[in-house]
Biotite code that builds the C-alpha atoms (Angstrom):
import biotite.structure as struc

atoms = struc.array([
    struc.Atom([39.449, 87.432, 128.034], chain_id="A", res_id=1, res_name="MET", atom_name="CA", element="C"),
    struc.Atom([40.761, 88.446, 124.612], chain_id="A", res_id=2, res_name="LYS", atom_name="CA", element="C"),
    struc.Atom([38.246, 89.098, 121.837], chain_id="A", res_id=3, res_name="ASN", atom_name="CA", element="C"),
    struc.Atom([35.164, 87.753, 123.615], chain_id="A", res_id=4, res_name="PRO", atom_name="CA", element="C"),
    struc.Atom([32.779, 89.076, 120.970], chain_id="A", res_id=5, res_name="GLU", atom_name="CA", element="C"),
    struc.Atom([32.279, 85.742, 119.208], chain_id="A", res_id=6, res_name="LYS", atom_name="CA", element="C"),
    struc.Atom([31.464, 83.924, 122.428], chain_id="A", res_id=7, res_name="ARG", atom_name="CA", element="C"),
    struc.Atom([29.113, 86.702, 123.486], chain_id="A", res_id=8, res_name="TYR", atom_name="CA", element="C"),
    struc.Atom([27.345, 86.631, 120.112], chain_id="A", res_id=9, res_name="ALA", atom_name="CA", element="C"),
    struc.Atom([26.923, 82.850, 120.340], chain_id="A", res_id=10, res_name="LYS", atom_name="CA", element="C"),
    struc.Atom([25.461, 83.140, 123.838], chain_id="A", res_id=11, res_name="GLU", atom_name="CA", element="C"),
    struc.Atom([22.884, 85.703, 122.730], chain_id="A", res_id=12, res_name="LEU", atom_name="CA", element="C"),
    struc.Atom([22.115, 83.723, 119.572], chain_id="A", res_id=13, res_name="ALA", atom_name="CA", element="C"),
    struc.Atom([21.549, 80.602, 121.668], chain_id="A", res_id=14, res_name="SER", atom_name="CA", element="C"),
    struc.Atom([19.029, 82.473, 123.831], chain_id="A", res_id=15, res_name="MET", atom_name="CA", element="C"),
    struc.Atom([17.171, 83.782, 120.799], chain_id="A", res_id=16, res_name="ILE", atom_name="CA", element="C"),
    struc.Atom([16.615, 80.200, 119.609], chain_id="A", res_id=17, res_name="LYS", atom_name="CA", element="C"),
    struc.Atom([14.149, 79.696, 122.457], chain_id="A", res_id=18, res_name="TYR", atom_name="CA", element="C"),
    struc.Atom([10.712, 81.084, 121.420], chain_id="A", res_id=19, res_name="PRO", atom_name="CA", element="C"),
    struc.Atom([9.888, 82.435, 124.866], chain_id="A", res_id=20, res_name="THR", atom_name="CA", element="C"),
    struc.Atom([6.526, 83.871, 123.812], chain_id="A", res_id=21, res_name="ILE", atom_name="CA", element="C"),
    struc.Atom([4.459, 84.572, 126.898], chain_id="A", res_id=22, res_name="ALA", atom_name="CA", element="C"),
    struc.Atom([0.930, 83.241, 127.063], chain_id="A", res_id=23, res_name="GLY", atom_name="CA", element="C"),
    struc.Atom([0.978, 80.816, 124.120], chain_id="A", res_id=24, res_name="VAL", atom_name="CA", element="C"),
    struc.Atom([0.367, 77.073, 124.212], chain_id="A", res_id=25, res_name="SER", atom_name="CA", element="C"),
    struc.Atom([3.419, 75.114, 125.358], chain_id="A", res_id=26, res_name="GLY", atom_name="CA", element="C"),
    struc.Atom([5.290, 78.206, 126.531], chain_id="A", res_id=27, res_name="SER", atom_name="CA", element="C"),
    struc.Atom([5.902, 76.756, 130.006], chain_id="A", res_id=28, res_name="ASP", atom_name="CA", element="C"),
    struc.Atom([8.106, 74.010, 128.561], chain_id="A", res_id=29, res_name="ARG", atom_name="CA", element="C"),
    struc.Atom([10.029, 76.506, 126.420], chain_id="A", res_id=30, res_name="VAL", atom_name="CA", element="C"),
    struc.Atom([10.635, 78.805, 129.383], chain_id="A", res_id=31, res_name="PHE", atom_name="CA", element="C"),
    struc.Atom([11.829, 75.859, 131.482], chain_id="A", res_id=32, res_name="HIS", atom_name="CA", element="C"),
    struc.Atom([14.414, 74.896, 128.845], chain_id="A", res_id=33, res_name="ARG", atom_name="CA", element="C"),
    struc.Atom([15.441, 78.533, 128.494], chain_id="A", res_id=34, res_name="PHE", atom_name="CA", element="C"),
    struc.Atom([16.085, 78.847, 132.244], chain_id="A", res_id=35, res_name="ARG", atom_name="CA", element="C"),
    struc.Atom([18.311, 75.780, 132.210], chain_id="A", res_id=36, res_name="LYS", atom_name="CA", element="C"),
    struc.Atom([20.339, 77.372, 129.410], chain_id="A", res_id=37, res_name="LYS", atom_name="CA", element="C"),
    struc.Atom([20.456, 80.638, 131.348], chain_id="A", res_id=38, res_name="MET", atom_name="CA", element="C"),
    struc.Atom([21.997, 78.992, 134.407], chain_id="A", res_id=39, res_name="THR", atom_name="CA", element="C"),
    struc.Atom([24.617, 77.259, 132.274], chain_id="A", res_id=40, res_name="SER", atom_name="CA", element="C"),
    struc.Atom([25.735, 80.649, 130.908], chain_id="A", res_id=41, res_name="PHE", atom_name="CA", element="C"),
    struc.Atom([25.866, 82.406, 134.281], chain_id="A", res_id=42, res_name="PHE", atom_name="CA", element="C"),
    struc.Atom([27.266, 79.913, 136.818], chain_id="A", res_id=43, res_name="PRO", atom_name="CA", element="C"),
    struc.Atom([28.726, 82.560, 139.129], chain_id="A", res_id=44, res_name="HIS", atom_name="CA", element="C"),
    struc.Atom([25.332, 84.220, 139.575], chain_id="A", res_id=45, res_name="ILE", atom_name="CA", element="C"),
    struc.Atom([23.879, 80.810, 140.364], chain_id="A", res_id=46, res_name="LEU", atom_name="CA", element="C"),
    struc.Atom([26.635, 80.151, 142.906], chain_id="A", res_id=47, res_name="GLU", atom_name="CA", element="C"),
    struc.Atom([26.877, 83.512, 144.675], chain_id="A", res_id=48, res_name="LYS", atom_name="CA", element="C"),
    struc.Atom([23.391, 85.018, 144.460], chain_id="A", res_id=49, res_name="CYS", atom_name="CA", element="C"),
    struc.Atom([20.094, 84.363, 146.202], chain_id="A", res_id=50, res_name="ASP", atom_name="CA", element="C"),
    struc.Atom([17.416, 83.653, 143.590], chain_id="A", res_id=51, res_name="ILE", atom_name="CA", element="C"),
    struc.Atom([13.688, 83.951, 144.266], chain_id="A", res_id=52, res_name="LEU", atom_name="CA", element="C"),
    struc.Atom([11.206, 82.557, 141.724], chain_id="A", res_id=53, res_name="ASP", atom_name="CA", element="C"),
    struc.Atom([7.896, 84.380, 141.199], chain_id="A", res_id=54, res_name="PHE", atom_name="CA", element="C"),
    struc.Atom([5.986, 82.139, 138.790], chain_id="A", res_id=55, res_name="ASP", atom_name="CA", element="C"),
    struc.Atom([8.883, 82.155, 136.348], chain_id="A", res_id=56, res_name="GLY", atom_name="CA", element="C"),
    struc.Atom([10.031, 85.728, 136.973], chain_id="A", res_id=57, res_name="SER", atom_name="CA", element="C"),
    struc.Atom([13.136, 86.094, 139.100], chain_id="A", res_id=58, res_name="PHE", atom_name="CA", element="C"),
    struc.Atom([14.535, 88.395, 141.755], chain_id="A", res_id=59, res_name="LEU", atom_name="CA", element="C"),
    struc.Atom([18.270, 87.815, 142.075], chain_id="A", res_id=60, res_name="ILE", atom_name="CA", element="C"),
    struc.Atom([20.252, 89.297, 144.967], chain_id="A", res_id=61, res_name="LYS", atom_name="CA", element="C"),
    struc.Atom([24.015, 89.789, 145.074], chain_id="A", res_id=62, res_name="LEU", atom_name="CA", element="C"),
    struc.Atom([24.869, 90.621, 148.662], chain_id="A", res_id=63, res_name="LYS", atom_name="CA", element="C"),
    struc.Atom([27.060, 93.663, 149.268], chain_id="A", res_id=64, res_name="GLY", atom_name="CA", element="C"),
    struc.Atom([30.107, 93.747, 151.507], chain_id="A", res_id=65, res_name="SER", atom_name="CA", element="C"),
    struc.Atom([29.264, 96.870, 153.523], chain_id="A", res_id=66, res_name="LYS", atom_name="CA", element="C"),
    struc.Atom([25.713, 98.009, 152.718], chain_id="A", res_id=67, res_name="ASN", atom_name="CA", element="C"),
    struc.Atom([26.643, 101.611, 153.409], chain_id="A", res_id=68, res_name="THR", atom_name="CA", element="C"),
    struc.Atom([24.097, 102.747, 150.806], chain_id="A", res_id=69, res_name="ASN", atom_name="CA", element="C"),
    struc.Atom([20.649, 101.631, 149.742], chain_id="A", res_id=70, res_name="LEU", atom_name="CA", element="C"),
    struc.Atom([20.674, 98.755, 147.214], chain_id="A", res_id=71, res_name="PRO", atom_name="CA", element="C"),
    struc.Atom([20.407, 99.180, 143.454], chain_id="A", res_id=72, res_name="SER", atom_name="CA", element="C"),
    struc.Atom([18.205, 97.245, 141.053], chain_id="A", res_id=73, res_name="LEU", atom_name="CA", element="C"),
    struc.Atom([18.651, 96.493, 137.357], chain_id="A", res_id=74, res_name="ILE", atom_name="CA", element="C"),
    struc.Atom([15.839, 94.849, 135.443], chain_id="A", res_id=75, res_name="MET", atom_name="CA", element="C"),
    struc.Atom([14.808, 93.475, 132.106], chain_id="A", res_id=76, res_name="SER", atom_name="CA", element="C"),
    struc.Atom([12.621, 90.689, 130.732], chain_id="A", res_id=77, res_name="HIS", atom_name="CA", element="C"),
    struc.Atom([13.225, 87.511, 128.767], chain_id="A", res_id=78, res_name="HIS", atom_name="CA", element="C"),
    struc.Atom([9.856, 86.978, 127.098], chain_id="A", res_id=79, res_name="ASP", atom_name="CA", element="C"),
    struc.Atom([9.174, 88.135, 123.542], chain_id="A", res_id=80, res_name="VAL", atom_name="CA", element="C"),
    struc.Atom([6.192, 88.828, 121.319], chain_id="A", res_id=81, res_name="VAL", atom_name="CA", element="C"),
    struc.Atom([5.192, 86.587, 118.433], chain_id="A", res_id=82, res_name="GLU", atom_name="CA", element="C"),
    struc.Atom([7.091, 86.870, 115.170], chain_id="A", res_id=83, res_name="ALA", atom_name="CA", element="C"),
    struc.Atom([4.715, 87.801, 112.381], chain_id="A", res_id=84, res_name="TYR", atom_name="CA", element="C"),
    struc.Atom([5.595, 89.026, 108.899], chain_id="A", res_id=85, res_name="GLY", atom_name="CA", element="C"),
    struc.Atom([8.618, 88.485, 106.693], chain_id="A", res_id=86, res_name="ASP", atom_name="CA", element="C"),
    struc.Atom([12.086, 88.101, 108.237], chain_id="A", res_id=87, res_name="TRP", atom_name="CA", element="C"),
    struc.Atom([15.499, 88.250, 106.592], chain_id="A", res_id=88, res_name="LYS", atom_name="CA", element="C"),
    struc.Atom([16.446, 85.250, 108.722], chain_id="A", res_id=89, res_name="TYR", atom_name="CA", element="C"),
    struc.Atom([14.064, 82.941, 110.630], chain_id="A", res_id=90, res_name="PRO", atom_name="CA", element="C"),
    struc.Atom([13.053, 84.820, 113.785], chain_id="A", res_id=91, res_name="PRO", atom_name="CA", element="C"),
    struc.Atom([14.126, 82.084, 116.194], chain_id="A", res_id=92, res_name="PHE", atom_name="CA", element="C"),
    struc.Atom([17.227, 80.915, 114.333], chain_id="A", res_id=93, res_name="SER", atom_name="CA", element="C"),
    struc.Atom([19.658, 83.136, 116.209], chain_id="A", res_id=94, res_name="GLY", atom_name="CA", element="C"),
    struc.Atom([21.516, 83.676, 112.954], chain_id="A", res_id=95, res_name="THR", atom_name="CA", element="C"),
    struc.Atom([24.867, 85.484, 113.194], chain_id="A", res_id=96, res_name="ILE", atom_name="CA", element="C"),
    struc.Atom([25.472, 87.337, 109.931], chain_id="A", res_id=97, res_name="ALA", atom_name="CA", element="C"),
    struc.Atom([26.618, 90.717, 108.650], chain_id="A", res_id=98, res_name="ASP", atom_name="CA", element="C"),
    struc.Atom([28.222, 91.495, 112.008], chain_id="A", res_id=99, res_name="GLY", atom_name="CA", element="C"),
    struc.Atom([24.907, 91.150, 113.833], chain_id="A", res_id=100, res_name="ARG", atom_name="CA", element="C"),
    struc.Atom([22.827, 88.691, 115.797], chain_id="A", res_id=101, res_name="VAL", atom_name="CA", element="C"),
    struc.Atom([19.423, 88.303, 114.143], chain_id="A", res_id=102, res_name="TRP", atom_name="CA", element="C"),
    struc.Atom([16.127, 87.186, 115.613], chain_id="A", res_id=103, res_name="GLY", atom_name="CA", element="C"),
    struc.Atom([13.099, 87.955, 117.750], chain_id="A", res_id=104, res_name="ARG", atom_name="CA", element="C"),
    struc.Atom([14.413, 89.368, 121.014], chain_id="A", res_id=105, res_name="GLY", atom_name="CA", element="C"),
    struc.Atom([17.775, 90.512, 119.662], chain_id="A", res_id=106, res_name="ALA", atom_name="CA", element="C"),
    struc.Atom([16.710, 94.035, 120.630], chain_id="A", res_id=107, res_name="ILE", atom_name="CA", element="C"),
    struc.Atom([13.598, 93.583, 122.760], chain_id="A", res_id=108, res_name="ASP", atom_name="CA", element="C"),
    struc.Atom([14.766, 92.338, 125.066], chain_id="A", res_id=109, res_name="ASN", atom_name="CA", element="C"),
    struc.Atom([17.104, 89.389, 125.303], chain_id="A", res_id=110, res_name="LYS", atom_name="CA", element="C"),
    struc.Atom([20.162, 91.426, 124.357], chain_id="A", res_id=111, res_name="ALA", atom_name="CA", element="C"),
    struc.Atom([19.663, 93.715, 127.349], chain_id="A", res_id=112, res_name="MET", atom_name="CA", element="C"),
    struc.Atom([18.755, 90.801, 129.595], chain_id="A", res_id=113, res_name="PHE", atom_name="CA", element="C"),
    struc.Atom([21.874, 88.947, 128.469], chain_id="A", res_id=114, res_name="TRP", atom_name="CA", element="C"),
    struc.Atom([24.009, 92.094, 128.860], chain_id="A", res_id=115, res_name="GLY", atom_name="CA", element="C"),
    struc.Atom([23.129, 92.722, 132.489], chain_id="A", res_id=116, res_name="MET", atom_name="CA", element="C"),
    struc.Atom([23.483, 89.051, 133.410], chain_id="A", res_id=117, res_name="MET", atom_name="CA", element="C"),
    struc.Atom([26.820, 88.726, 131.627], chain_id="A", res_id=118, res_name="ARG", atom_name="CA", element="C"),
    struc.Atom([28.134, 91.906, 133.272], chain_id="A", res_id=119, res_name="ALA", atom_name="CA", element="C"),
    struc.Atom([27.209, 90.727, 136.767], chain_id="A", res_id=120, res_name="VAL", atom_name="CA", element="C"),
    struc.Atom([28.489, 87.180, 136.184], chain_id="A", res_id=121, res_name="ASP", atom_name="CA", element="C"),
    struc.Atom([31.831, 88.493, 134.908], chain_id="A", res_id=122, res_name="ASP", atom_name="CA", element="C"),
    struc.Atom([31.953, 90.956, 137.810], chain_id="A", res_id=123, res_name="PHE", atom_name="CA", element="C"),
    struc.Atom([31.628, 88.062, 140.268], chain_id="A", res_id=124, res_name="ILE", atom_name="CA", element="C"),
    struc.Atom([34.067, 85.861, 138.324], chain_id="A", res_id=125, res_name="ALA", atom_name="CA", element="C"),
    struc.Atom([36.735, 88.561, 138.593], chain_id="A", res_id=126, res_name="GLU", atom_name="CA", element="C"),
    struc.Atom([36.433, 88.485, 142.368], chain_id="A", res_id=127, res_name="GLY", atom_name="CA", element="C"),
    struc.Atom([34.544, 91.747, 142.837], chain_id="A", res_id=128, res_name="HIS", atom_name="CA", element="C"),
    struc.Atom([31.909, 92.313, 145.494], chain_id="A", res_id=129, res_name="VAL", atom_name="CA", element="C"),
    struc.Atom([29.658, 95.409, 145.477], chain_id="A", res_id=130, res_name="PRO", atom_name="CA", element="C"),
    struc.Atom([29.636, 97.518, 148.620], chain_id="A", res_id=131, res_name="GLU", atom_name="CA", element="C"),
    struc.Atom([25.833, 97.543, 148.688], chain_id="A", res_id=132, res_name="SER", atom_name="CA", element="C"),
    struc.Atom([23.319, 94.887, 147.702], chain_id="A", res_id=133, res_name="ASP", atom_name="CA", element="C"),
    struc.Atom([22.548, 94.574, 143.999], chain_id="A", res_id=134, res_name="LEU", atom_name="CA", element="C"),
    struc.Atom([19.232, 93.187, 142.773], chain_id="A", res_id=135, res_name="TYR", atom_name="CA", element="C"),
    struc.Atom([18.545, 91.804, 139.314], chain_id="A", res_id=136, res_name="ILE", atom_name="CA", element="C"),
    struc.Atom([14.962, 91.408, 138.111], chain_id="A", res_id=137, res_name="VAL", atom_name="CA", element="C"),
    struc.Atom([13.999, 89.481, 134.994], chain_id="A", res_id=138, res_name="THR", atom_name="CA", element="C"),
    struc.Atom([10.376, 88.752, 134.165], chain_id="A", res_id=139, res_name="THR", atom_name="CA", element="C"),
    struc.Atom([8.757, 86.210, 131.867], chain_id="A", res_id=140, res_name="CYS", atom_name="CA", element="C"),
    struc.Atom([5.505, 88.024, 131.123], chain_id="A", res_id=141, res_name="ASP", atom_name="CA", element="C"),
    struc.Atom([6.319, 91.681, 130.503], chain_id="A", res_id=142, res_name="GLU", atom_name="CA", element="C"),
    struc.Atom([4.939, 91.626, 126.969], chain_id="A", res_id=143, res_name="GLU", atom_name="CA", element="C"),
    struc.Atom([1.467, 90.607, 128.189], chain_id="A", res_id=144, res_name="ILE", atom_name="CA", element="C"),
    struc.Atom([1.460, 92.880, 131.260], chain_id="A", res_id=145, res_name="ALA", atom_name="CA", element="C"),
    struc.Atom([1.596, 89.824, 133.499], chain_id="A", res_id=146, res_name="GLY", atom_name="CA", element="C"),
    struc.Atom([2.007, 89.410, 137.234], chain_id="A", res_id=147, res_name="SER", atom_name="CA", element="C"),
    struc.Atom([5.786, 88.937, 137.509], chain_id="A", res_id=148, res_name="GLY", atom_name="CA", element="C"),
    struc.Atom([6.795, 92.550, 138.081], chain_id="A", res_id=149, res_name="ALA", atom_name="CA", element="C"),
    struc.Atom([3.827, 93.140, 140.388], chain_id="A", res_id=150, res_name="LYS", atom_name="CA", element="C"),
    struc.Atom([4.708, 90.147, 142.567], chain_id="A", res_id=151, res_name="LEU", atom_name="CA", element="C"),
    struc.Atom([8.332, 91.222, 142.829], chain_id="A", res_id=152, res_name="ILE", atom_name="CA", element="C"),
    struc.Atom([7.396, 94.833, 143.622], chain_id="A", res_id=153, res_name="ALA", atom_name="CA", element="C"),
    struc.Atom([5.051, 93.600, 146.346], chain_id="A", res_id=154, res_name="LYS", atom_name="CA", element="C"),
    struc.Atom([7.788, 91.424, 147.805], chain_id="A", res_id=155, res_name="TYR", atom_name="CA", element="C"),
    struc.Atom([10.226, 94.350, 147.911], chain_id="A", res_id=156, res_name="LEU", atom_name="CA", element="C"),
    struc.Atom([7.631, 96.608, 149.500], chain_id="A", res_id=157, res_name="ASN", atom_name="CA", element="C"),
    struc.Atom([6.504, 94.012, 152.048], chain_id="A", res_id=158, res_name="ASP", atom_name="CA", element="C"),
    struc.Atom([10.142, 93.316, 152.926], chain_id="A", res_id=159, res_name="SER", atom_name="CA", element="C"),
    struc.Atom([10.823, 97.015, 153.525], chain_id="A", res_id=160, res_name="GLY", atom_name="CA", element="C"),
    struc.Atom([13.495, 97.120, 150.835], chain_id="A", res_id=161, res_name="ILE", atom_name="CA", element="C"),
    struc.Atom([14.086, 100.653, 149.590], chain_id="A", res_id=162, res_name="LYS", atom_name="CA", element="C"),
    struc.Atom([16.175, 101.248, 146.499], chain_id="A", res_id=163, res_name="LEU", atom_name="CA", element="C"),
    struc.Atom([18.703, 103.931, 145.664], chain_id="A", res_id=164, res_name="ARG", atom_name="CA", element="C"),
    struc.Atom([18.658, 103.320, 141.912], chain_id="A", res_id=165, res_name="LEU", atom_name="CA", element="C"),
    struc.Atom([16.453, 101.433, 139.446], chain_id="A", res_id=166, res_name="VAL", atom_name="CA", element="C"),
    struc.Atom([17.565, 100.866, 135.848], chain_id="A", res_id=167, res_name="LEU", atom_name="CA", element="C"),
    struc.Atom([15.029, 99.418, 133.432], chain_id="A", res_id=168, res_name="ASP", atom_name="CA", element="C"),
    struc.Atom([15.648, 98.017, 129.956], chain_id="A", res_id=169, res_name="GLU", atom_name="CA", element="C"),
    struc.Atom([16.280, 101.386, 128.296], chain_id="A", res_id=170, res_name="GLY", atom_name="CA", element="C"),
    struc.Atom([16.780, 101.855, 124.578], chain_id="A", res_id=171, res_name="GLY", atom_name="CA", element="C"),
    struc.Atom([19.300, 100.650, 122.025], chain_id="A", res_id=172, res_name="MET", atom_name="CA", element="C"),
    struc.Atom([22.375, 101.833, 120.119], chain_id="A", res_id=173, res_name="ILE", atom_name="CA", element="C"),
    struc.Atom([21.256, 103.316, 116.821], chain_id="A", res_id=174, res_name="VAL", atom_name="CA", element="C"),
    struc.Atom([23.013, 104.893, 113.845], chain_id="A", res_id=175, res_name="THR", atom_name="CA", element="C"),
    struc.Atom([22.098, 108.254, 112.280], chain_id="A", res_id=176, res_name="ASP", atom_name="CA", element="C"),
    struc.Atom([19.091, 108.582, 114.538], chain_id="A", res_id=177, res_name="VAL", atom_name="CA", element="C"),
    struc.Atom([17.622, 111.632, 112.807], chain_id="A", res_id=178, res_name="MET", atom_name="CA", element="C"),
    struc.Atom([18.518, 114.226, 110.186], chain_id="A", res_id=179, res_name="PRO", atom_name="CA", element="C"),
    struc.Atom([21.554, 116.225, 111.287], chain_id="A", res_id=180, res_name="GLY", atom_name="CA", element="C"),
    struc.Atom([22.821, 113.602, 113.729], chain_id="A", res_id=181, res_name="LEU", atom_name="CA", element="C"),
    struc.Atom([25.328, 111.105, 112.370], chain_id="A", res_id=182, res_name="THR", atom_name="CA", element="C"),
    struc.Atom([27.191, 108.337, 114.144], chain_id="A", res_id=183, res_name="GLY", atom_name="CA", element="C"),
    struc.Atom([26.196, 105.958, 116.923], chain_id="A", res_id=184, res_name="HIS", atom_name="CA", element="C"),
    struc.Atom([23.852, 106.979, 119.729], chain_id="A", res_id=185, res_name="TYR", atom_name="CA", element="C"),
    struc.Atom([22.826, 105.123, 122.878], chain_id="A", res_id=186, res_name="ALA", atom_name="CA", element="C"),
    struc.Atom([19.123, 105.758, 123.393], chain_id="A", res_id=187, res_name="MET", atom_name="CA", element="C"),
    struc.Atom([18.412, 106.374, 127.068], chain_id="A", res_id=188, res_name="LEU", atom_name="CA", element="C"),
    struc.Atom([14.842, 106.033, 128.286], chain_id="A", res_id=189, res_name="GLY", atom_name="CA", element="C"),
    struc.Atom([14.131, 108.629, 130.987], chain_id="A", res_id=190, res_name="VAL", atom_name="CA", element="C"),
    struc.Atom([10.455, 107.818, 131.560], chain_id="A", res_id=191, res_name="THR", atom_name="CA", element="C"),
    struc.Atom([8.282, 104.722, 131.601], chain_id="A", res_id=192, res_name="GLU", atom_name="CA", element="C"),
    struc.Atom([5.195, 104.331, 129.419], chain_id="A", res_id=193, res_name="LYS", atom_name="CA", element="C"),
    struc.Atom([2.729, 107.096, 130.258], chain_id="A", res_id=194, res_name="ARG", atom_name="CA", element="C"),
    struc.Atom([0.236, 109.289, 128.441], chain_id="A", res_id=195, res_name="ILE", atom_name="CA", element="C"),
    struc.Atom([1.688, 112.433, 126.932], chain_id="A", res_id=196, res_name="CYS", atom_name="CA", element="C"),
    struc.Atom([-0.717, 115.089, 125.655], chain_id="A", res_id=197, res_name="ASP", atom_name="CA", element="C"),
    struc.Atom([0.825, 117.655, 123.306], chain_id="A", res_id=198, res_name="VAL", atom_name="CA", element="C"),
    struc.Atom([-1.091, 120.698, 122.056], chain_id="A", res_id=199, res_name="ARG", atom_name="CA", element="C"),
    struc.Atom([-0.260, 122.315, 118.715], chain_id="A", res_id=200, res_name="PHE", atom_name="CA", element="C"),
    struc.Atom([-1.671, 125.705, 117.798], chain_id="A", res_id=201, res_name="THR", atom_name="CA", element="C"),
    struc.Atom([-1.861, 127.246, 114.328], chain_id="A", res_id=202, res_name="ALA", atom_name="CA", element="C"),
    struc.Atom([-2.849, 130.851, 113.832], chain_id="A", res_id=203, res_name="ARG", atom_name="CA", element="C"),
    struc.Atom([-4.102, 132.761, 110.835], chain_id="A", res_id=204, res_name="GLY", atom_name="CA", element="C"),
    struc.Atom([-6.071, 135.790, 109.685], chain_id="A", res_id=205, res_name="ALA", atom_name="CA", element="C"),
    struc.Atom([-9.805, 135.826, 110.285], chain_id="A", res_id=206, res_name="GLY", atom_name="CA", element="C"),
    struc.Atom([-12.372, 135.549, 107.491], chain_id="A", res_id=207, res_name="GLY", atom_name="CA", element="C"),
    struc.Atom([-15.754, 134.166, 106.574], chain_id="A", res_id=208, res_name="HIS", atom_name="CA", element="C"),
    struc.Atom([-16.363, 130.436, 106.459], chain_id="A", res_id=209, res_name="ALA", atom_name="CA", element="C"),
    struc.Atom([-18.208, 130.765, 103.152], chain_id="A", res_id=210, res_name="SER", atom_name="CA", element="C"),
    struc.Atom([-15.067, 132.011, 101.380], chain_id="A", res_id=211, res_name="VAL", atom_name="CA", element="C"),
    struc.Atom([-12.101, 130.454, 103.245], chain_id="A", res_id=212, res_name="PRO", atom_name="CA", element="C"),
    struc.Atom([-8.603, 131.377, 102.153], chain_id="A", res_id=213, res_name="SER", atom_name="CA", element="C"),
    struc.Atom([-5.979, 128.816, 101.254], chain_id="A", res_id=214, res_name="LYS", atom_name="CA", element="C"),
    struc.Atom([-3.575, 127.352, 103.842], chain_id="A", res_id=215, res_name="ASN", atom_name="CA", element="C"),
    struc.Atom([-5.813, 128.057, 106.804], chain_id="A", res_id=216, res_name="THR", atom_name="CA", element="C"),
    struc.Atom([-4.718, 127.004, 110.324], chain_id="A", res_id=217, res_name="PRO", atom_name="CA", element="C"),
    struc.Atom([-6.918, 123.919, 110.024], chain_id="A", res_id=218, res_name="LEU", atom_name="CA", element="C"),
    struc.Atom([-5.261, 122.924, 106.732], chain_id="A", res_id=219, res_name="ALA", atom_name="CA", element="C"),
    struc.Atom([-1.761, 123.450, 108.197], chain_id="A", res_id=220, res_name="ARG", atom_name="CA", element="C"),
    struc.Atom([-2.571, 121.345, 111.253], chain_id="A", res_id=221, res_name="LEU", atom_name="CA", element="C"),
    struc.Atom([-3.974, 118.615, 109.009], chain_id="A", res_id=222, res_name="ALA", atom_name="CA", element="C"),
    struc.Atom([-0.796, 118.703, 106.900], chain_id="A", res_id=223, res_name="SER", atom_name="CA", element="C"),
    struc.Atom([1.331, 118.412, 110.036], chain_id="A", res_id=224, res_name="PHE", atom_name="CA", element="C"),
    struc.Atom([-0.649, 115.415, 111.326], chain_id="A", res_id=225, res_name="VAL", atom_name="CA", element="C"),
    struc.Atom([-0.349, 113.774, 107.905], chain_id="A", res_id=226, res_name="SER", atom_name="CA", element="C"),
    struc.Atom([3.436, 114.293, 107.901], chain_id="A", res_id=227, res_name="GLU", atom_name="CA", element="C"),
    struc.Atom([3.803, 112.738, 111.348], chain_id="A", res_id=228, res_name="VAL", atom_name="CA", element="C"),
    struc.Atom([1.731, 109.753, 110.245], chain_id="A", res_id=229, res_name="GLU", atom_name="CA", element="C"),
    struc.Atom([3.792, 109.266, 107.091], chain_id="A", res_id=230, res_name="ALA", atom_name="CA", element="C"),
    struc.Atom([7.257, 109.472, 108.664], chain_id="A", res_id=231, res_name="ASN", atom_name="CA", element="C"),
    struc.Atom([8.401, 106.706, 111.048], chain_id="A", res_id=232, res_name="ASP", atom_name="CA", element="C"),
    struc.Atom([11.172, 108.906, 112.416], chain_id="A", res_id=233, res_name="ILE", atom_name="CA", element="C"),
    struc.Atom([8.658, 110.683, 114.651], chain_id="A", res_id=234, res_name="TYR", atom_name="CA", element="C"),
    struc.Atom([7.890, 107.422, 116.419], chain_id="A", res_id=235, res_name="TYR", atom_name="CA", element="C"),
    struc.Atom([11.441, 106.562, 117.504], chain_id="A", res_id=236, res_name="MET", atom_name="CA", element="C"),
])
């Protein structure tokens, strides 16, 4: 296909128009309409893959031709959080402007969900078959730590399915990510959410607490904490 960007942008924009906010009143109806739209975009997945429904989260299997290796799994989610605050364009308008697709979920996480589904659907449409089984997971309740992923993980474990590779949603493509780095960078996530304890130590000359000197270790640590708090770049 020549110059598919416009069609791809329209597909993503159409998905963003569905306010798939997990856990809110009426969300079941929205998710149902969203799934119907999803199947219309990816007919080859619907035709060639086995699809298991876990309360609105899906495990999709594309059977391999040889199964010489363990299967791989790619996963994402199609629910979003609520859209508070001021927006340049309405959060569920799916506006295409300034060379971008705007809206809640354009980054987290419908773009990645759409990307993996589009890649697999095009892969099938071109007549390709993977040598080993490929699984796709997409959940409807990731943002509220729901049961979808747990149910699918239990199914895989109970079925004795071991995986060679698991790819989660990952990061995004960003520009000029930090001082000294210019250009476009694909942000790769190498760990899942966990606690990370970091210890910082400041040293200085001894003295008496009644006559403290300036710029003591405590003051320098406080200044460092204040700088981290004031600069969003440390949270990327």
